[in-house]
N, C-alpha and C positions, 0 to 999 in steps of 0.2 A: 116346516113343510115348506116356506118360501124358498128356502135354499134349495131344497130337492126340486122345485117347480122350476126354478131359475137353471139349473143344471140340465133339467129335460128341454126346456126352452133353447138353451144354447147348442144341445146336442142335435135338436132338429134345425136350428138355424145354418149348422154346418152341413147337413143332409142337403138342405136348400140350396146351397152355394152350388152344389154339383148339379142340380136341376135347373138352377139358373143357367149354369153353361150351357145347356143345351138350346137356350136362346140364342147364343151364339151362332148356332146353324142357319137360323133365320136372317141374321144381321149380316153374316159374311159367310155364305154358302161355299163359296169357292175356295176360301183358306180352309174352313172347316173340313170340306171334302178331301183336299190335300192332306190334312191331318189325320184322315181315318187310313192313308195308304200304309204307314208304317206298322200300325196295328194289325191291318189285314194281311200283311206279309208275314209278320212275325207270329200273329195268331194262327196262321194256316200251319206253319212248320210245327209250333208246339202243339197244336191238336192232331196231329199226324202222329207225332211222338207219343201223346196221349192214347190214342187208338190202338197203336202198337202195345202199348204197356197193357191197356185193359183187355186187348185180346189174347195177351199171354200172362196174364196176372194168376191164373191158376196154375199153370207150369211153374212161373217164378216163386210162388209162393210155396208149393211142394218141394221145389229145389232148396228153398230157404230153412224147410222145417224137416230134414230127414229124420229128425228124433222122434216125430209123430208116427212114423210109417207102422209101428208095432202097436198103437193105441187101438182102442175099441173104435170101430167105424164111426158112431155118433159123436163122441169127443174129438176125433181126428179132424172131422169136416167142421164141427163148429169152431175149433180152435183155427182152422185155414180160412172158414169164412170170415172171420174175425180179424185175421191178419190181413187179408185181402181189404176188408172194409178199411181197415187203418191206413193200409198203403194208399187207397185211394183219397182218403182224406188228406194225408201228407203230401202227396202228389199234387192234390188241388192247390194247396198253399204254394207250392213250387210254381205251379202253372201261372197264378194270379201273379205273384211278384216277379217271376222271370219275364212274363209277358210285359208288365209295365215297364221294368227296368230296360230291358232291350228294345222296346218301341219307343221310349223316351230318348235314349241314345240315339238309335237310328233317325230318328225324326227330329233332332234338335233343332235345326234351322227353322222349320215349320212352328215348333211349339214355342220358339222363343217369339216367332212373330205374333203367334196368338196372343202370349201373354201381353205383348207390348200393344196389341190392337185394344185389349180389354183396357189396359191403363191409360192409353190415349182417349179412349172413348169417355172415360169416367173423370179424366184428369190426371195426367201422367206425374207422379211423386218429383219432387226437385233432385232428388238425387239418384234418380234411375241410371243405372251403370249399364254400359253396353260392353259385353266381352266381344273380343276378336272371333272370327268363325272358329280358328283351331283352338283357342282357348276353351271356348264354349263346348266343342266337341270332346276336348280331353277331358273337361270336368265332367261331361255326362257320361263317358266311358268309365271314370272312376265312380261316380255314384252308381251307376249300373253294377259294376264290379261290387260294391259295398251292399247292395241290395240283394244281389244274388246271394252272397254269402249269408246274409240275414235271413233270405228264404230258406236256405239250406237248415239253418239252426233252427227256425220256427218249425220247420217239418218234423226235425228229428224230434224236437220237444213235444209237438201235437202227438206224433206216433207213441211217445212214450207215455203221455198222458191217457191215450186210448188203451193202453193195456190195463188200466183199472177196471176190474171187473164190473159189469152191469151198466156204469154211468160213463165209462171212459171214451166211448164214441162220440157222445153228445158234448160232454166238457172238451175233448179233443177238438170237435169241431167250433165251439165257442171260442177256445183258445186262439184257433187259428183266424178267426174273424176279429178277435180283440188284437191280437200283435200284427196280424198283416193289415189291418186298417191303420195301425199306428205307423207302421213301415211306408205305406203307400203316403199317409200324411206329409210325413217327413221327404219323400222322394218327390211326389208330385209339386211340391212347392219350392223345389230346389231353383228353378228359372224366376219367378217373381222374388224369391228372397235375394238371390244372387244379384239381382238388378239393383236390390236395395243395399248392397254391399255387405251383406250378411255370410259368415262364416258357417259351415255345418253346424258348430257347437252353438252359434248365436241363433241359428233357425232353429233349433231344438228348444232352445230357451224361450224364444219368440211364442213358439206354438204351445208350449207349457202354460203360457199366461192364461190361455183360455182352453183348457185341455178338453171340456166337453164338446166345445164347439169342433175343434181339430178332431176329436174321436169320430164326431157325427159325419164330418167330410170324408175321413178315411175310410169309415166302415162303409158308407155309401157307395164308395169307389171300389172297395173290395168285393161286394156283393155284386155290382154291376159287371165287373171284370171277370167274375165266375160264369157269365153267361155268354159264350164265345162270340155270337153274332152282335149282341149287344155291346160287348166290350169294344169292338172296332168302333163303334159310333160314340161310344162314352169317352173314349181317350181324349180327342180334342175339347168335348165339353168338360171332362174334368180339369185340362189344363186352364180353361177359363174359369172354372170354379176355383182352382187352386188359386188364381190371381185375385179372386174375389175375397178369400179367406184370407190371404196376406193382406189386402187393403183394409179388411175388417180390423185386423190384429195391430195395424198402425195408424186405427183410427182415420183412415183416409174415405173420401166418399165412394158410396156404392150404388149411387143412382145418378144418371144423368142430369146435368143442371136444368132446372125448367127454364 
């Protein structure tokens, strides 16, 4: 029982880092506002594509399922409704992870500044490494590409799970939240982990040292990023939260010295 309680406590500690990141707005409103610009632009583009897809989902599903044209009307409509719902869930995964990946890539300089500001306020680590501008941008683009590929794979897996009769839609959504949250935790901690000299493999290993805390942070980010307008303001907050998560995994101070 004690172990389960500790797991739950660590999970909500991770969630708390995201919401502590919102305090960054009050402490650095100018920098945080600039950090909201990349997700605003990226989110507008992705939302436009989502609206176009939703507006034409019936046509697309009918085109993709010509074999159902001769079915009884009830079963044909039920099957196509289910397919449309699964398409929406899978597209939601793509939306959240692609939104995060592209926003972080586009806003690399400002998110580096946000992470550095958190570290400086709480006490910068001795080994904080500074990447050059082009090296930082190049690495962000590489990370973005990896996350988009992960997003495609997760979306396909969610769609496949969703095909299970009866319970598929629920478990497909749940799987998307878990896998999407895991991917976001890895991606969002890129900047503070890079500053500490960790490779991608070492970053993943460090996150696994406290998996409940990591998943709490990632799932909270995923759920917030699902809400379009909230996602714009959550991105800089999540960047600050990712730095707090990283500091916690390195046993660094999480509060200002009194």
